[in-house]
N, C-alpha and C positions, 0 to 999 in steps of 0.2 A: 574532447572531440568525439562525436558520435561515430559508431561503427557502421552506420548506414549513411547514405548520401541524402540528407534531409532537404537540401536545396533542390535536388532532382525530384524528390517526392513532392515537395511543395509546388514545383512547376507542373508536375503531372496533375495534381489535385486541382490547381488553379485553372488549368486549361481544359481538363476532361470532366471534372466533377462539379465544380462550384464557380463556373466562369461568370455567372451573373450576380454573385454575392456582393453585398455592400462591403466597401473597403474596411470600414471599422470592424464589422463583424468578422471579416476575413482575417484581419490582424489579430483579433482575440483568439480565433481558432488556430492561427499559426503559433501563437504563444502557448496555447493549450497543448498542441501536438508536441512541441519541443519539450515542455515540462514533463509530459507523460513518458516520452521516450527516455528522458534522463532517469526517471524513477525505474523504468523497466530495465535499463542497463545496469542499475545498481543491484537488481536481483538476478542479473546475468541471463536474461531471456535471449533467445537466438534472433537472428536477423529477420526471419519471417514474422516473428512475434513483434519485433520493433516496427516493422513496416505496417503490420496490421494496427498496432496501437496508434501510430502516426496518422494513418488514413482515417481510422474510425473517429478521430477527434473532429473531423469535418462533417460527419454524418448528421442525420440519417440519409441513407441512399436508396434510390429506386432500384428495381430489379435490373434495368438496363445499365445503371451505373455500377451495380455489383458485378455484372457480366464484364464490363470494361476493366474493373479491378482484377477479376480472375484472368482475363486475357493478358494483362500486363504483368501480374505478379504470381499467378498460379492459384489453384483451388484452395490450398491450405490457408492462404491469406484471406481469401473471400470468406471461408467458413469461420475463421476466427472473428472477423468483423461482424458476421451475422450472429455468432454466439455472444459476443459482447453486447450487441444490441438487445438480444433476448434477456440477458441478465439485467440490463438497464431498465427494460420494461417491467420486469418483476419487482425490482427495488422501487421504481416510481409508483407502482401499484400499491406497494406497502406504505410508502410515504403519504399517499393520497388519503389514507384512512378508510378506503372503501372496502378493503379486504379484511377477512378474519383469520387469515392463515397464521398459525403459530410460528414463533421464531425458529423452532427446530424443523418444522415442515418447510419453512421458507428456505432454510439452509440446504435441506435435502433437495428441494426443487432446483435451486441454483446449481448444485453439483450435478444432478441427474440430467439437466437439460443440455449439458455440454459434453462432448467426447474428447476434448482436448484441454488438459489442465492449464495450458498457457492462456486460455480464455479467462479462466478464473483469476490467474495471476495478474493479467492486464486489468481486469476489473478492480482487483484489490489496489493496484497502483493508481488507478483512476480515483478510487475513493480517498486515498491519501491526498491526491492533488486537489480534490474537491474540498476536503477539510482544511487544507492550507490556504485556499483562496476564498473561503466563505466568511472570513472574519467580518466583513462589512455588511453582511446580510442581516435582516431582522433576527432578533433573538429566537423567535419561534422556529424559523427555518434552521438555524444553527442547532437548536436543541433536538429537533426531529432527526436531522442528519446524524447527530452525535449518538442518539439512542439507537438508530438503525445500525450504525457502525458497531456499537458494543454488542448488540443482539445478534448480528449476522456476520459482518465482514471481519471483525477482529477474531471471531471464533473460527471462521474459515481460514484465516491466515495462521491461526494456531494449529489447526488440523494439518495444514500443508507445511508447517515448519518455517514459515516466512516471518521470522522473528522481527526483522527490521521494520516491516510494514505493520505488524501487530502492535509493537511498542508505540510507534508513532500514532497509529489510529487511536489507541487507547488514551494516550496523553491528550490528543486534541479533543477527544470525546469528553474527557474529564474537564478540560478547560472550558468547554461550552456548557456542560451540564452543572458543574460545581466550580465556578470561577474562583471563589474565595478559597476553597480547599486547594485548588490547583496552585494558586499563587503562594499560598502558605508553604506548601511542600517545596515548590520551586525555589523560594527564598532560602529555605533551610539547606537545600541541596547546593545552591550556588555558593553559600558561605563555606562549604566544605569540599567543593568540587576539586580544587587543586590537590588536596591531600588524598582524596579518593582515587583520582586518576593516577597519581604517582604510585599509590599502593598497588593498584590493579596492574599497571605496567610492570612493576617489579615482580609481582606474583606470576604474571604470564611468562616472563623470562625464566623464572624458576621452574615452572611446570614444563615449559617447552624444552628446557635443558635436560630435565630429568627424563622426559620421554625419549629424547634423542639418544641419551646415554643408554637407555634400555633397548634401543634399536627399534623404536615404535614410530611410525609415520603418522603424524596427527596435526591438525590445525587447532590452535588455541586462541579463543576470542575472549575478550573481556569488556565489560562496560558497567558503569554504575546502574543500579536498578532504576527503571523508569518511574516517572512520577505516579502514574496510575497504580502500579503494583504496590508502591509504598503506601499510597493513600488507602488502597483497599485493605492492606494488612492492618493499618492503623484503625480503620473502621471496624473490621471484623473482630479484632482482638482488643479493642478499646485501649490502644497504646498511643503514647505521644511519639513524636519523631525521634527523640533521644533514646527511646526504648527499642527502636528498630535496629537490630544488630546486623542484619544481612543486606545492607544497602549496596553491597558490591557483589558481583557475580561473574563467573567465567564459564565458558562452554568449551568442551574438548570434543572434536569430531575425529573419529578414526574410520578407516576403510571397512573394518569388520572386527568381530570379536570371535576368537578361536575358542 
């Protein structure tokens, strides 16, 4: 269940922002808004960010509409919606092939244009949603989105430490750019998934217990390495799947280091 009242938000949007919209289009935007909020909740964004993500899904908005949003939800929500729209315009410009901006400069532009990191996080969540829902689009569109994702958005997620989004974006990008390689690694992983997950669960319990016994407060996470990282290591080092020894990984987060 969402931590915000999506039904009330949907009612506001329908009455105040998109009252004349075709019902089929409105239904698609409703579904988009719900999906985006779910992803944003998984990375623990606050309520203002969730509201901004939900409403932005129905855009773009005119100045008067943005003023209505500000009156109802406050200036921070309006500014986030405007920031996401700016990021969307830059990425659309890159996909159009009209620009010659380098990938590194594009990443710098995307970060520099926003004052609120929540804007970048919402756009990363949106990119994940786009990758999830673009499966039926023509191959050229999927490939362009996948390449932009690897060049820009996955690296932004890495810089911000949003590993959940980074891993998923990279896996989808590989799936669209190198489908045979993706499915080959996926099959290998699936055959050994139960053993890997059992091993990781046991190792997490061991590490967590040792930290507690030492009086250390920490969060221990674990997961099998994602498909893209395994494929990249195989490619860079010329290894077969059976020669990859670190297909398991854990992460330990502590409050600080004395």
